[in-house]
TORKOL-4160 file (C-alpha; in steps of 0.2 Angstrom, whole numbers, padded with zeros to 4 digits, m for minus):
79
<pt num="1" X="0531" Y="0387" Z="0244"/>
<pt num="2" X="0536" Y="0370" Z="0248"/>
<pt num="3" X="0525" Y="0368" Z="0263"/>
<pt num="4" X="0510" Y="0375" Z="0252"/>
<pt num="5" X="0514" Y="0362" Z="0238"/>
<pt num="6" X="0514" Y="0348" Z="0251"/>
<pt num="7" X="0498" Y="0354" Z="0260"/>
<pt num="8" X="0489" Y="0354" Z="0243"/>
<pt num="9" X="0493" Y="0336" Z="0242"/>
<pt num="10" X="0484" Y="0332" Z="0257"/>
<pt num="11" X="0496" Y="0319" Z="0263"/>
<pt num="12" X="0493" Y="0307" Z="0278"/>
<pt num="13" X="0511" Y="0308" Z="0285"/>
<pt num="14" X="0527" Y="0317" Z="0279"/>
<pt num="15" X="0544" Y="0309" Z="0280"/>
<pt num="16" X="0559" Y="0321" Z="0280"/>
<pt num="17" X="0576" Y="0313" Z="0278"/>
<pt num="18" X="0584" Y="0329" Z="0284"/>
<pt num="19" X="0595" Y="0336" Z="0298"/>
<pt num="20" X="0588" Y="0345" Z="0312"/>
<pt num="21" X="0591" Y="0363" Z="0306"/>
<pt num="22" X="0581" Y="0360" Z="0289"/>
<pt num="23" X="0569" Y="0348" Z="0298"/>
<pt num="24" X="0565" Y="0361" Z="0312"/>
<pt num="25" X="0562" Y="0374" Z="0299"/>
<pt num="26" X="0550" Y="0364" Z="0289"/>
<pt num="27" X="0541" Y="0359" Z="0306"/>
<pt num="28" X="0539" Y="0377" Z="0310"/>
<pt num="29" X="0533" Y="0383" Z="0294"/>
<pt num="30" X="0520" Y="0368" Z="0293"/>
<pt num="31" X="0513" Y="0373" Z="0309"/>
<pt num="32" X="0511" Y="0391" Z="0304"/>
<pt num="33" X="0503" Y="0386" Z="0288"/>
<pt num="34" X="0490" Y="0374" Z="0298"/>
<pt num="35" X="0498" Y="0358" Z="0290"/>
<pt num="36" X="0494" Y="0348" Z="0306"/>
<pt num="37" X="0499" Y="0330" Z="0300"/>
<pt num="38" X="0511" Y="0318" Z="0307"/>
<pt num="39" X="0529" Y="0320" Z="0301"/>
<pt num="40" X="0545" Y="0312" Z="0306"/>
<pt num="41" X="0563" Y="0310" Z="0301"/>
<pt num="42" X="0577" Y="0298" Z="0304"/>
<pt num="43" X="0592" Y="0300" Z="0317"/>
<pt num="44" X="0597" Y="0317" Z="0309"/>
<pt num="45" X="0584" Y="0325" Z="0321"/>
<pt num="46" X="0589" Y="0315" Z="0336"/>
<pt num="47" X="0596" Y="0329" Z="0345"/>
<pt num="48" X="0590" Y="0342" Z="0358"/>
<pt num="49" X="0595" Y="0355" Z="0345"/>
<pt num="50" X="0581" Y="0349" Z="0334"/>
<pt num="51" X="0568" Y="0352" Z="0349"/>
<pt num="52" X="0576" Y="0370" Z="0353"/>
<pt num="53" X="0575" Y="0376" Z="0335"/>
<pt num="54" X="0557" Y="0368" Z="0332"/>
<pt num="55" X="0550" Y="0373" Z="0348"/>
<pt num="56" X="0532" Y="0368" Z="0350"/>
<pt num="57" X="0532" Y="0361" Z="0332"/>
<pt num="58" X="0543" Y="0348" Z="0338"/>
<pt num="59" X="0528" Y="0341" Z="0348"/>
<pt num="60" X="0522" Y="0324" Z="0342"/>
<pt num="61" X="0536" Y="0323" Z="0329"/>
<pt num="62" X="0542" Y="0306" Z="0326"/>
<pt num="63" X="0561" Y="0300" Z="0323"/>
<pt num="64" X="0570" Y="0285" Z="0322"/>
<pt num="65" X="0587" Y="0281" Z="0331"/>
<pt num="66" X="0598" Y="0267" Z="0335"/>
<pt num="67" X="0597" Y="0260" Z="0352"/>
<pt num="68" X="0611" Y="0251" Z="0362"/>
<pt num="69" X="0606" Y="0246" Z="0380"/>
<pt num="70" X="0624" Y="0246" Z="0385"/>
<pt num="71" X="0627" Y="0263" Z="0379"/>
<pt num="72" X="0632" Y="0275" Z="0394"/>
<pt num="73" X="0620" Y="0288" Z="0386"/>
<pt num="74" X="0606" Y="0277" Z="0386"/>
<pt num="75" X="0609" Y="0272" Z="0404"/>
<pt num="76" X="0609" Y="0290" Z="0409"/>
<pt num="77" X="0593" Y="0294" Z="0400"/>
<pt num="78" X="0585" Y="0280" Z="0410"/>
<pt num="79" X="0590" Y="0290" Z="0426"/>
């Protein structure tokens, strides 16, 4: 119902301040409904779990996250 309401507004972009479980559900439902517009979230989706839950609906999804060049995880992702 929410996806249909959003689709009827014909937005250019959707910002979803949600965590990965809710954002992945919205992304999947949007894809099924043919709502093919850019969407994104903050760091609540910055996790592999979002990609796993959203599947191919996560492709092109935009999210923000903090960046620390000295963080061991950042260094690991470069490798």
